[in-house]
TORNU-886720 format. One record per residue: residue number from 1; residue in one letter; x, y, z of N, C-alpha, C in turn. Coordinates in Angstrom, 3 decimals, padded with zeros to 6 digits. Layout:
N
+-----+------+----------+----------+----------+----------+----------+----------+----------+----------+----------+
: pos : code :       nu :       nv :       nw :      cau :      cav :      caw :       cu :       cv :       cw :
+-----+------+----------+----------+----------+----------+----------+----------+----------+----------+----------+
: NUM :    A :        X :        Y :        Z :        X :        Y :        Z :        X :        Y :        Z :
...
+-----+------+----------+----------+----------+----------+----------+----------+----------+----------+----------+
END
This chain:
195
+-----+------+----------+----------+----------+----------+----------+----------+----------+----------+----------+
: pos : code :       nu :       nv :       nw :      cau :      cav :      caw :       cu :       cv :       cw :
+-----+------+----------+----------+----------+----------+----------+----------+----------+----------+----------+
:   1 :    M :  015.650 : -006.606 : -011.726 :  014.750 : -007.263 : -010.805 :  013.789 : -008.135 : -011.607 :
:   2 :    T :  013.525 : -009.304 : -011.057 :  012.522 : -010.184 : -011.631 :  011.464 : -010.439 : -010.569 :
:   3 :    P :  010.232 : -009.938 : -010.739 :  009.183 : -010.176 : -009.741 :  008.885 : -011.664 : -009.598 :
:   4 :    V :  008.564 : -012.073 : -008.377 :  008.209 : -013.469 : -008.102 :  006.815 : -013.510 : -007.493 :
:   5 :    Q :  006.220 : -014.692 : -007.553 :  004.876 : -014.893 : -007.015 :  004.913 : -016.160 : -006.166 :
:   6 :    L :  004.540 : -016.052 : -004.891 :  004.607 : -017.214 : -004.004 :  003.577 : -018.268 : -004.373 :
:   7 :    H :  002.386 : -017.826 : -004.756 :  001.316 : -018.730 : -005.173 :  000.616 : -018.120 : -006.371 :
:   8 :    L :  000.164 : -018.939 : -007.285 : -000.524 : -018.485 : -008.486 : -001.707 : -017.578 : -008.113 :
:   9 :    G : -001.785 : -016.412 : -008.738 : -002.875 : -015.476 : -008.492 : -002.627 : -014.511 : -007.351 :
:  10 :    H : -001.581 : -014.722 : -006.544 : -001.275 : -013.812 : -005.435 : -000.530 : -012.582 : -005.951 :
:  11 :    Y : -000.291 : -011.619 : -005.059 :  000.454 : -010.423 : -005.434 :  001.889 : -010.787 : -005.771 :
:  12 :    W :  002.449 : -010.064 : -006.730 :  003.841 : -010.238 : -007.098 :  004.714 : -009.543 : -006.068 :
:  13 :    K :  005.943 : -010.044 : -005.869 :  006.867 : -009.507 : -004.879 :  008.232 : -009.279 : -005.521 :
:  14 :    T :  009.037 : -008.448 : -004.875 :  010.416 : -008.289 : -005.319 :  011.189 : -009.538 : -004.891 :
:  15 :    N :  012.206 : -009.896 : -005.645 :  013.007 : -011.085 : -005.347 :  014.318 : -010.694 : -004.663 :
:  16 :    D :  014.218 : -009.919 : -003.593 :  015.398 : -009.416 : -002.898 :  015.074 : -009.259 : -001.412 :
:  17 :    P :  016.058 : -008.897 : -000.594 :  015.810 : -008.763 :  000.852 :  014.771 : -007.708 :  001.241 :
:  18 :    A :  014.466 : -006.762 :  000.377 :  013.428 : -005.761 :  000.709 :  012.061 : -006.425 :  000.797 :
:  19 :    D :  011.812 : -007.456 :  000.003 :  010.578 : -008.252 :  000.057 :  009.337 : -007.360 : -000.021 :
:  20 :    L :  009.252 : -006.572 : -001.086 :  008.148 : -005.634 : -001.273 :  007.065 : -006.244 : -002.147 :
:  21 :    D :  005.806 : -005.980 : -001.809 :  004.680 : -006.434 : -002.620 :  004.352 : -005.389 : -003.677 :
:  22 :    F :  004.194 : -005.831 : -004.917 :  003.727 : -004.954 : -005.988 :  002.225 : -004.744 : -005.842 :
:  23 :    N :  001.669 : -003.842 : -006.633 :  000.228 : -003.584 : -006.627 : -000.529 : -004.562 : -007.510 :
:  24 :    Q :  000.181 : -005.423 : -008.241 : -000.441 : -006.325 : -009.195 : -000.448 : -007.763 : -008.694 :
:  25 :    A : -001.528 : -008.449 : -009.009 : -001.658 : -009.887 : -008.762 : -002.051 : -010.514 : -010.095 :
:  26 :    G : -002.164 : -011.832 : -010.136 : -002.624 : -012.494 : -011.349 : -001.511 : -013.157 : -012.114 :
:  27 :    D : -001.793 : -013.442 : -013.389 : -000.869 : -014.219 : -014.219 :  000.312 : -013.415 : -014.734 :
:  28 :    E :  000.113 : -012.131 : -015.031 :  001.147 : -011.302 : -015.652 :  001.981 : -010.575 : -014.603 :
:  29 :    A :  003.295 : -010.758 : -014.661 :  004.198 : -010.040 : -013.753 :  004.195 : -008.555 : -014.110 :
:  30 :    P :  004.321 : -007.669 : -013.114 :  004.359 : -006.231 : -013.418 :  005.568 : -005.891 : -014.279 :
:  31 :    Q :  005.356 : -005.064 : -015.279 :  006.427 : -004.640 : -016.186 :  006.976 : -003.261 : -015.812 :
:  32 :    F :  006.129 : -002.425 : -015.179 :  006.514 : -001.059 : -014.845 :  006.061 : -000.725 : -013.433 :
:  33 :    I :  006.756 :  000.230 : -012.825 :  006.330 :  000.787 : -011.544 :  006.249 :  002.302 : -011.719 :
:  34 :    R :  005.148 :  002.878 : -011.278 :  004.946 :  004.330 : -011.386 :  005.758 :  005.006 : -010.287 :
:  35 :    C :  006.617 :  005.960 : -010.673 :  007.498 :  006.642 : -009.717 :  007.320 :  008.150 : -009.809 :
:  36 :    Y :  007.204 :  008.792 : -008.649 :  007.190 :  010.250 : -008.591 :  008.589 :  010.751 : -008.925 :
:  37 :    S :  008.656 :  011.794 : -009.722 :  009.941 :  012.402 : -010.042 :  010.340 :  013.331 : -008.896 :
:  38 :    M :  011.450 :  013.046 : -008.274 :  011.915 :  013.889 : -007.170 :  012.668 :  015.114 : -007.693 :
:  39 :    N :  012.767 :  015.258 : -009.020 :  013.367 :  016.434 : -009.639 :  012.303 :  017.335 : -010.230 :
:  40 :    D :  011.065 :  017.155 : -009.857 :  009.948 :  017.940 : -010.370 :  009.883 :  019.245 : -009.584 :
:  41 :    Y :  010.707 :  020.200 : -009.974 :  010.863 :  021.426 : -009.196 :  009.635 :  022.319 : -009.210 :
:  42 :    T :  008.735 :  022.130 : -010.172 :  007.536 :  022.952 : -010.200 :  006.386 :  022.281 : -009.472 :
:  43 :    N :  006.629 :  021.128 : -008.851 :  005.651 :  020.431 : -008.016 :  004.358 :  020.131 : -008.772 :
:  44 :    R :  004.501 :  019.693 : -010.021 :  003.335 :  019.332 : -010.819 :  002.900 :  017.897 : -010.544 :
:  45 :    G :  003.674 :  017.166 : -009.767 :  003.325 :  015.782 : -009.505 :  003.711 :  014.877 : -010.649 :
:  46 :    E :  004.782 :  015.242 : -011.358 :  005.209 :  014.443 : -012.489 :  005.573 :  013.038 : -012.032 :
:  47 :    A :  005.142 :  012.058 : -012.792 :  005.449 :  010.658 : -012.503 :  005.866 :  009.981 : -013.789 :
:  48 :    R :  006.667 :  008.938 : -013.641 :  007.153 :  008.180 : -014.792 :  006.944 :  006.699 : -014.544 :
:  49 :    D :  006.753 :  005.966 : -015.622 :  006.705 :  004.511 : -015.540 :  008.113 :  003.981 : -015.763 :
:  50 :    V :  008.672 :  003.345 : -014.734 :  010.032 :  002.820 : -014.786 :  009.954 :  001.314 : -015.011 :
:  51 :    P :  010.706 :  000.776 : -015.987 :  010.685 : -000.671 : -016.228 :  011.228 : -001.443 : -015.028 :
:  52 :    V :  010.489 : -002.419 : -014.570 :  010.900 : -003.236 : -013.427 :  012.183 : -003.993 : -013.747 :
:  53 :    A :  012.325 : -004.451 : -014.981 :  013.500 : -005.242 : -015.376 :  014.796 : -004.446 : -015.280 :
:  54 :    S :  014.730 : -003.102 : -015.306 :  015.944 : -002.283 : -015.254 :  016.417 : -002.002 : -013.828 :
:  55 :    L :  015.688 : -002.489 : -012.820 :  016.031 : -002.182 : -011.427 :  017.015 : -003.198 : -010.864 :
:  56 :    E :  018.046 : -002.671 : -010.212 :  019.073 : -003.499 : -009.575 :  019.110 : -003.159 : -008.087 :
:  57 :    Y :  018.921 : -004.161 : -007.245 :  018.820 : -003.985 : -005.790 :  020.097 : -003.397 : -005.199 :
:  58 :    L :  019.933 : -002.416 : -004.299 :  021.041 : -001.850 : -003.535 :  020.903 : -002.112 : -002.032 :
:  59 :    A :  019.726 : -001.828 : -001.470 :  019.553 : -001.949 : -000.016 :  018.075 : -002.005 :  000.345 :
:  60 :    A :  017.823 : -002.509 :  001.549 :  016.456 : -002.558 :  002.083 :  016.364 : -001.648 :  003.296 :
:  61 :    G :  015.234 : -000.983 :  003.416 :  014.935 : -000.185 :  004.602 :  013.897 : -000.936 :  005.420 :
:  62 :    I :  014.356 : -001.556 :  006.495 :  013.485 : -002.387 :  007.329 :  013.491 : -001.807 :  008.734 :
:  63 :    F :  012.323 : -001.665 :  009.325 :  012.147 : -000.976 :  010.596 :  012.962 : -001.597 :  011.725 :
:  64 :    G :  012.988 : -002.916 :  011.809 :  013.742 : -003.593 :  012.866 :  012.909 : -003.787 :  014.121 :
:  65 :    E :  013.576 : -003.776 :  015.247 :  012.923 : -004.003 :  016.542 :  011.922 : -002.900 :  016.855 :
:  66 :    P :  010.829 : -003.232 :  017.576 :  009.861 : -002.189 :  017.963 :  010.524 : -001.055 :  018.740 :
:  67 :    R :  010.035 :  000.156 :  018.524 :  010.590 :  001.356 :  019.164 :  009.503 :  002.032 :  019.988 :
:  68 :    P :  009.892 :  002.802 :  020.999 :  008.879 :  003.520 :  021.785 :  008.121 :  004.511 :  020.914 :
:  69 :    S :  006.824 :  004.624 :  021.133 :  005.991 :  005.563 :  020.408 :  006.147 :  006.947 :  021.019 :
:  70 :    V :  006.067 :  007.970 :  020.206 :  006.178 :  009.355 :  020.676 :  004.913 :  009.768 :  021.414 :
:  71 :    T :  003.751 :  009.274 :  020.953 :  002.480 :  009.756 :  021.483 :  001.818 :  008.823 :  022.487 :
:  72 :    A :  002.272 :  007.589 :  022.606 :  001.614 :  006.641 :  023.513 :  002.665 :  005.791 :  024.223 :
:  73 :    R :  002.223 :  005.084 :  025.231 :  003.150 :  004.222 :  025.992 :  003.166 :  002.804 :  025.426 :
:  74 :    I :  003.310 :  002.737 :  024.137 :  003.395 :  001.434 :  023.474 :  004.655 :  001.424 :  022.622 :
:  75 :    R :  005.000 :  000.246 :  022.148 :  006.133 :  000.143 :  021.237 :  005.592 : -000.031 :  019.828 :
:  76 :    W :  006.076 :  000.806 :  018.915 :  005.611 :  000.817 :  017.539 :  006.474 : -000.123 :  016.722 :
:  77 :    S :  005.851 : -001.007 :  015.928 :  006.634 : -001.973 :  015.167 :  007.090 : -001.419 :  013.812 :
:  78 :    G :  006.324 : -000.528 :  013.203 :  006.740 :  000.076 :  011.943 :  006.714 : -000.848 :  010.745 :
:  79 :    D :  006.244 : -002.069 :  010.910 :  006.242 : -003.015 :  009.797 :  005.243 : -002.645 :  008.709 :
:  80 :    S :  004.417 : -001.646 :  008.942 :  003.442 : -001.237 :  007.928 :  004.136 : -000.604 :  006.716 :
:  81 :    H :  005.381 : -000.172 :  006.861 :  006.140 :  000.432 :  005.764 :  007.454 : -000.322 :  005.587 :
:  82 :    R :  007.778 : -000.635 :  004.340 :  009.073 : -001.229 :  003.987 :  009.606 : -000.476 :  002.781 :
:  83 :    Y :  010.916 : -000.426 :  002.659 :  011.539 :  000.322 :  001.576 :  012.614 : -000.511 :  000.896 :
:  84 :    G :  012.805 : -000.247 : -000.380 :  013.899 : -000.822 : -001.147 :  014.547 :  000.270 : -001.980 :
:  85 :    I :  015.874 :  000.222 : -002.077 :  016.633 :  001.182 : -002.877 :  017.197 :  000.410 : -004.070 :
:  86 :    Y :  017.013 :  000.965 : -005.273 :  017.417 :  000.285 : -006.501 :  018.117 :  001.241 : -007.452 :
:  87 :    R :  019.116 :  000.721 : -008.176 :  019.668 :  001.436 : -009.317 :  018.715 :  001.203 : -010.486 :
:  88 :    N :  018.428 :  002.245 : -011.238 :  017.652 :  002.119 : -012.471 :  018.651 :  002.228 : -013.616 :
:  89 :    L :  019.017 :  001.078 : -014.163 :  020.033 :  001.034 : -015.210 :  019.361 :  001.221 : -016.567 :
:  90 :    C :  019.317 :  002.459 : -016.993 :  018.635 :  002.835 : -018.240 :  019.527 :  002.531 : -019.436 :
:  91 :    P :  019.005 :  001.865 : -020.472 :  019.822 :  001.537 : -021.650 :  020.395 :  002.768 : -022.357 :
:  92 :    Q :  019.724 :  003.928 : -022.242 :  020.216 :  005.142 : -022.892 :  021.369 :  005.783 : -022.121 :
:  93 :    G :  021.731 :  005.234 : -020.966 :  022.879 :  005.744 : -020.219 :  022.561 :  006.725 : -019.118 :
:  94 :    H :  021.299 :  007.164 : -018.952 :  020.950 :  008.101 : -017.886 :  020.384 :  007.304 : -016.710 :
:  95 :    H :  021.282 :  006.830 : -015.850 :  020.871 :  006.010 : -014.718 :  020.276 :  006.877 : -013.617 :
:  96 :    S :  019.502 :  006.260 : -012.746 :  018.893 :  006.980 : -011.630 :  018.743 :  006.028 : -010.453 :
:  97 :    I :  018.262 :  006.569 : -009.353 :  017.979 :  005.774 : -008.159 :  016.471 :  005.746 : -007.975 :
:  98 :    I :  015.961 :  004.566 : -007.653 :  014.537 :  004.386 : -007.387 :  014.378 :  003.941 : -005.941 :
:  99 :    L :  013.566 :  004.669 : -005.202 :  013.206 :  004.289 : -003.842 :  011.786 :  003.730 : -003.934 :
: 100 :    L :  011.598 :  002.466 : -003.567 :  010.271 :  001.864 : -003.566 :  009.770 :  001.775 : -002.136 :
: 101 :    E :  008.532 :  002.180 : -001.931 :  007.893 :  002.156 : -000.618 :  006.667 :  001.250 : -000.697 :
: 102 :    R :  006.561 :  000.326 :  000.260 :  005.370 : -000.526 :  000.337 :  004.692 : -000.255 :  001.670 :
: 103 :    H :  003.379 :  000.034 :  001.603 :  002.598 :  000.247 :  002.814 :  001.194 : -000.253 :  002.551 :
: 104 :    G :  000.271 : -000.022 :  003.456 : -001.094 : -000.524 :  003.324 : -001.811 : -000.054 :  002.069 :
: 105 :    G : -001.377 :  001.051 :  001.493 : -001.989 :  001.563 :  000.276 : -001.357 :  001.025 : -000.993 :
: 106 :    G : -000.376 :  000.150 : -000.869 :  000.280 : -000.429 : -002.037 :  001.722 :  000.021 : -002.165 :
: 107 :    M :  002.249 : -000.128 : -003.366 :  003.640 :  000.246 : -003.642 :  003.682 :  001.601 : -004.340 :
: 108 :    V :  004.621 :  002.439 : -003.916 :  004.848 :  003.755 : -004.494 :  006.332 :  003.870 : -004.791 :
: 109 :    G :  006.682 :  004.532 : -005.891 :  008.085 :  004.724 : -006.235 :  008.459 :  006.194 : -006.264 :
: 110 :    Y :  009.734 :  006.468 : -005.986 :  010.301 :  007.811 : -006.029 :  011.577 :  007.718 : -006.853 :
: 111 :    Q :  011.728 :  008.571 : -007.864 :  012.891 :  008.518 : -008.744 :  013.781 :  009.727 : -008.518 :
: 112 :    F :  015.084 :  009.466 : -008.281 :  016.098 :  010.503 : -008.097 :  016.993 :  010.507 : -009.329 :
: 113 :    D :  016.946 :  011.592 : -010.107 :  017.713 :  011.689 : -011.359 :  018.990 :  012.508 : -011.235 :
: 114 :    Q :  019.245 :  013.119 : -010.100 :  020.421 :  013.976 : -009.984 :  021.687 :  013.170 : -010.306 :
: 115 :    S :  022.683 :  013.857 : -010.856 :  023.919 :  013.178 : -011.257 :  024.634 :  012.544 : -010.066 :
: 116 :    Y :  024.455 :  013.074 : -008.881 :  025.129 :  012.546 : -007.695 :  024.295 :  011.512 : -006.934 :
: 117 :    A :  023.084 :  011.227 : -007.385 :  022.179 :  010.339 : -006.643 :  022.745 :  008.933 : -006.498 :
: 118 :    I :  023.264 :  008.363 : -007.567 :  023.754 :  006.982 : -007.492 :  024.914 :  006.884 : -006.517 :
: 119 :    E :  025.874 :  007.785 : -006.634 :  027.026 :  007.780 : -005.734 :  026.588 :  007.923 : -004.271 :
: 120 :    S :  025.654 :  008.838 : -004.016 :  025.182 :  009.071 : -002.645 :  024.474 :  007.853 : -002.079 :
: 121 :    W :  023.520 :  007.289 : -002.843 :  022.748 :  006.159 : -002.338 :  023.582 :  004.892 : -002.228 :
: 122 :    E :  024.565 :  004.702 : -003.116 :  025.453 :  003.539 : -002.981 :  026.251 :  003.632 : -001.689 :
: 123 :    A :  026.728 :  004.837 : -001.354 :  027.471 :  005.031 : -000.102 :  026.569 :  004.790 :  001.098 :
: 124 :    L :  025.331 :  005.277 :  001.049 :  024.393 :  005.044 :  002.152 :  024.082 :  003.562 :  002.304 :
: 125 :    A :  023.906 :  002.863 :  001.191 :  023.597 :  001.427 :  001.230 :  024.743 :  000.627 :  001.839 :
: 126 :    R :  025.986 :  001.061 :  001.589 :  027.153 :  000.352 :  002.140 :  027.344 :  000.618 :  003.628 :
: 127 :    T :  026.971 :  001.813 :  004.087 :  027.344 :  002.209 :  005.439 :  026.214 :  002.182 :  006.465 :
: 128 :    L :  024.962 :  002.340 :  006.042 :  023.863 :  002.423 :  007.003 :  023.212 :  001.067 :  007.251 :
: 129 :    A :  022.777 :  000.862 :  008.478 :  022.003 : -000.331 :  008.832 :  020.611 : -000.209 :  008.209 :
: 130 :    P :  019.930 : -001.337 :  007.989 :  018.577 : -001.279 :  007.412 :  017.622 : -000.370 :  008.184 :
: 131 :    E :  017.779 : -000.278 :  009.515 :  016.912 :  000.593 :  010.313 :  017.150 :  002.070 :  009.988 :
: 132 :    M :  018.406 :  002.449 :  009.753 :  018.718 :  003.838 :  009.414 :  018.254 :  004.154 :  007.992 :
: 133 :    I :  018.360 :  003.188 :  007.095 :  017.837 :  003.375 :  005.732 :  016.327 :  003.560 :  005.809 :
: 134 :    W :  015.655 :  002.787 :  006.665 :  014.211 :  002.932 :  006.853 :  013.897 :  004.361 :  007.314 :
: 135 :    N :  014.629 :  004.847 :  008.314 :  014.399 :  006.209 :  008.833 :  014.522 :  007.245 :  007.720 :
: 136 :    L :  015.585 :  007.142 :  006.943 :  015.836 :  008.101 :  005.865 :  014.740 :  008.030 :  004.799 :
: 137 :    C :  014.401 :  006.833 :  004.364 :  013.368 :  006.662 :  003.327 :  012.011 :  007.153 :  003.817 :
: 138 :    N :  011.673 :  006.840 :  005.053 :  010.388 :  007.270 :  005.604 :  010.314 :  008.783 :  005.686 :
: 139 :    Q :  011.414 :  009.407 :  006.071 :  011.451 :  010.868 :  006.156 :  011.289 :  011.499 :  004.772 :
: 140 :    I :  011.933 :  010.926 :  003.758 :  011.814 :  011.434 :  002.386 :  010.370 :  011.307 :  001.908 :
: 141 :    A :  009.777 :  010.125 :  002.093 :  008.408 :  009.880 :  001.617 :  007.412 :  010.804 :  002.313 :
: 142 :    E :  007.521 :  010.934 :  003.631 :  006.592 :  011.798 :  004.360 :  006.776 :  013.267 :  003.984 :
: 143 :    S :  008.011 :  013.697 :  003.797 :  008.271 :  015.093 :  003.403 :  007.708 :  015.377 :  002.023 :
: 144 :    Y :  007.867 :  014.444 :  001.097 :  007.338 :  014.620 : -000.253 :  005.822 :  014.800 : -000.213 :
: 145 :    H :  005.141 :  013.922 :  000.511 :  003.679 :  013.995 :  000.558 :  003.183 :  015.220 :  001.326 :
: 146 :    A :  003.916 :  015.640 :  002.362 :  003.530 :  016.851 :  003.099 :  003.672 :  018.086 :  002.200 :
: 147 :    A :  004.745 :  018.155 :  001.417 :  004.942 :  019.299 :  000.516 :  003.862 :  019.335 : -000.551 :
: 148 :    R :  003.518 :  018.164 : -001.106 :  002.458 :  018.109 : -002.124 :  001.115 :  018.532 : -001.534 :
: 149 :    A :  000.822 :  018.091 : -000.314 : -000.451 :  018.450 :  000.328 : -000.504 :  019.953 :  000.606 :
: 150 :    A :  000.605 :  020.546 :  001.042 :  000.640 :  021.987 :  001.311 :  000.430 :  022.778 :  000.017 :
: 151 :    E :  001.074 :  022.352 : -001.060 :  000.921 :  023.052 : -002.338 : -000.505 :  022.920 : -002.862 :
: 152 :    R : -001.090 :  021.734 : -002.722 : -002.473 :  021.518 : -003.147 : -003.417 :  022.418 : -002.345 :
: 153 :    S : -003.183 :  022.536 : -001.039 : -003.997 :  023.396 : -000.189 : -003.874 :  024.864 : -000.608 :
: 154 :    N : -002.663 :  025.290 : -000.931 : -002.456 :  026.672 : -001.402 : -003.199 :  026.936 : -002.702 :
: 155 :    M : -003.181 :  025.971 : -003.617 : -003.888 :  026.129 : -004.897 : -005.406 :  026.171 : -004.676 :
: 156 :    H : -005.905 :  025.321 : -003.783 : -007.344 :  025.327 : -003.485 : -007.761 :  026.674 : -002.887 :
: 157 :    R : -006.953 :  027.179 : -001.972 : -007.257 :  028.466 : -001.339 : -007.240 :  029.597 : -002.372 :
: 158 :    A : -006.243 :  029.573 : -003.266 : -006.160 :  030.599 : -004.316 : -007.385 :  030.530 : -005.220 :
: 159 :    F : -007.841 :  029.325 : -005.533 : -009.037 :  029.167 : -006.363 : -010.264 :  029.728 : -005.647 :
: 160 :    L : -010.441 :  029.354 : -004.375 : -011.607 :  029.807 : -003.616 : -011.624 :  031.318 : -003.429 :
: 161 :    E : -010.452 :  031.922 : -003.318 : -010.358 :  033.372 : -003.134 : -010.355 :  034.127 : -004.460 :
: 162 :    G : -010.447 :  033.424 : -005.576 : -010.484 :  034.068 : -006.890 : -009.148 :  034.632 : -007.334 :
: 163 :    R : -008.050 :  034.103 : -006.820 : -006.719 :  034.613 : -007.173 : -006.095 :  033.871 : -008.352 :
: 164 :    M : -006.791 :  032.901 : -008.910 : -006.268 :  032.167 : -010.070 : -006.844 :  032.792 : -011.333 :
: 165 :    K : -005.970 :  033.172 : -012.234 : -006.385 :  033.820 : -013.477 : -005.838 :  033.023 : -014.663 :
: 166 :    K : -006.729 :  032.785 : -015.624 : -006.313 :  032.092 : -016.840 : -005.714 :  033.122 : -017.788 :
: 167 :    R : -004.521 :  032.850 : -018.275 : -003.816 :  033.766 : -019.174 : -003.536 :  033.053 : -020.505 :
: 168 :    R : -003.439 :  033.869 : -021.553 : -003.121 :  033.319 : -022.878 : -002.069 :  034.220 : -023.525 :
: 169 :    R : -001.028 :  033.575 : -024.061 : -000.007 :  034.304 : -024.804 :  000.561 :  033.353 : -025.862 :
: 170 :    N :  000.686 :  033.850 : -027.079 :  001.216 :  033.058 : -028.193 :  000.500 :  031.722 : -028.336 :
: 171 :    H : -000.803 :  031.743 : -028.244 : -001.656 :  030.548 : -028.409 : -001.406 :  029.494 : -027.330 :
: 172 :    R : -000.879 :  029.901 : -026.191 : -000.659 :  028.971 : -025.075 : -001.417 :  029.468 : -023.855 :
: 173 :    L : -001.977 :  028.536 : -023.095 : -002.710 :  028.864 : -021.867 : -001.879 :  028.497 : -020.649 :
: 174 :    W : -001.992 :  029.285 : -019.606 : -001.416 :  028.935 : -018.317 : -002.224 :  029.606 : -017.227 :
: 175 :    V : -001.973 :  029.221 : -016.004 : -002.673 :  029.793 : -014.864 : -001.699 :  030.678 : -014.099 :
: 176 :    D : -002.129 :  031.883 : -013.823 : -001.347 :  032.823 : -013.040 : -002.014 :  032.922 : -011.669 :
: 177 :    V : -001.244 :  032.748 : -010.619 : -001.786 :  032.805 : -009.261 : -001.302 :  034.090 : -008.609 :
: 178 :    E : -002.255 :  034.957 : -008.273 : -001.920 :  036.221 : -007.621 : -001.630 :  035.963 : -006.146 :
: 179 :    P : -000.714 :  036.735 : -005.539 : -000.420 :  036.554 : -004.113 : -001.622 :  036.953 : -003.262 :
: 180 :    P : -001.723 :  036.410 : -002.058 : -002.840 :  036.792 : -001.190 : -002.736 :  038.259 : -000.786 :
: 181 :    A : -003.893 :  038.853 : -000.558 : -003.934 :  040.252 : -000.116 : -003.347 :  040.353 :  001.283 :
: 182 :    P : -002.668 :  041.456 :  001.565 : -002.115 :  041.627 :  002.917 : -003.239 :  041.648 :  003.956 :
: 183 :    A : -002.950 :  041.136 :  005.139 : -003.955 :  041.085 :  006.211 : -004.301 :  042.501 :  006.650 :
: 184 :    N : -005.574 :  042.740 :  006.855 : -006.065 :  044.028 :  007.334 : -005.817 :  044.092 :  008.840 :
: 185 :    R : -005.256 :  045.196 :  009.324 : -004.922 :  045.318 :  010.747 : -006.154 :  045.160 :  011.640 :
: 186 :    S : -007.326 :  045.632 :  011.208 : -008.525 :  045.512 :  012.043 : -008.945 :  044.044 :  012.156 :
: 187 :    E : -008.720 :  043.248 :  011.084 : -009.033 :  041.820 :  011.160 : -008.131 :  041.119 :  012.165 :
: 188 :    V : -006.859 :  041.534 :  012.212 : -005.907 :  040.911 :  013.133 : -006.317 :  041.232 :  014.572 :
: 189 :    R : -006.722 :  042.485 :  014.832 : -007.118 :  042.884 :  016.191 : -008.349 :  042.124 :  016.658 :
: 190 :    H : -009.287 :  041.848 :  015.750 : -010.516 :  041.182 :  016.127 : -010.408 :  039.666 :  016.105 :
: 191 :    G : -009.218 :  039.144 :  015.835 : -009.012 :  037.704 :  015.904 : -009.525 :  036.927 :  014.708 :
: 192 :    L : -009.713 :  037.581 :  013.547 : -010.157 :  036.857 :  012.369 : -008.985 :  036.078 :  011.788 :
: 193 :    P : -009.286 :  034.925 :  011.149 : -008.179 :  034.125 :  010.621 : -007.395 :  034.854 :  009.550 :
: 194 :    Q : -006.127 :  034.564 :  009.486 : -005.248 :  035.159 :  008.492 : -004.232 :  034.135 :  008.037 :
: 195 :    D : -003.563 :  034.407 :  006.933 : -002.512 :  033.508 :  006.417 : -001.153 :  034.060 :  006.721 :
+-----+------+----------+----------+----------+----------+----------+----------+----------+----------+----------+
END
């Protein structure tokens, strides 16, 4: 991918049908995009800087025609979010898939490193309409952020309840989180909050 700029000093954009805006403006084209690792099984929020030049366009996730809203009697346009799917052709031979999301908060990337990711996303790009790709990408992005928010809330609660303990072994530090105490039956009867 080679970022383009419509006017000097404006935000840089992708040069493909996804038409995504980067977070950078000015004279220098963006060299890297920060991507959440979707293989971060310990939910540490690991992110990597992926070179923009290594990205090869596969498909765009575009909302399409307005759709009925679930909560109101209006039609939702969905144009606030756009997605692009890219192959990340790494010179070391470990290729991956990058899902780029553009919304009002800027551009966010998601990196899929699984060995089957390229094959799966190439098949989806060939067979799904841009609206279906949009649905899939939006569901992935929202699920990722919901899981991170739930884990963050659990950690905050453990901290507030004093269940986080600092441990040291072999000159290494880590945090041990004790499970919550079982709910007391009298608290349940009296309607006190429980987890």
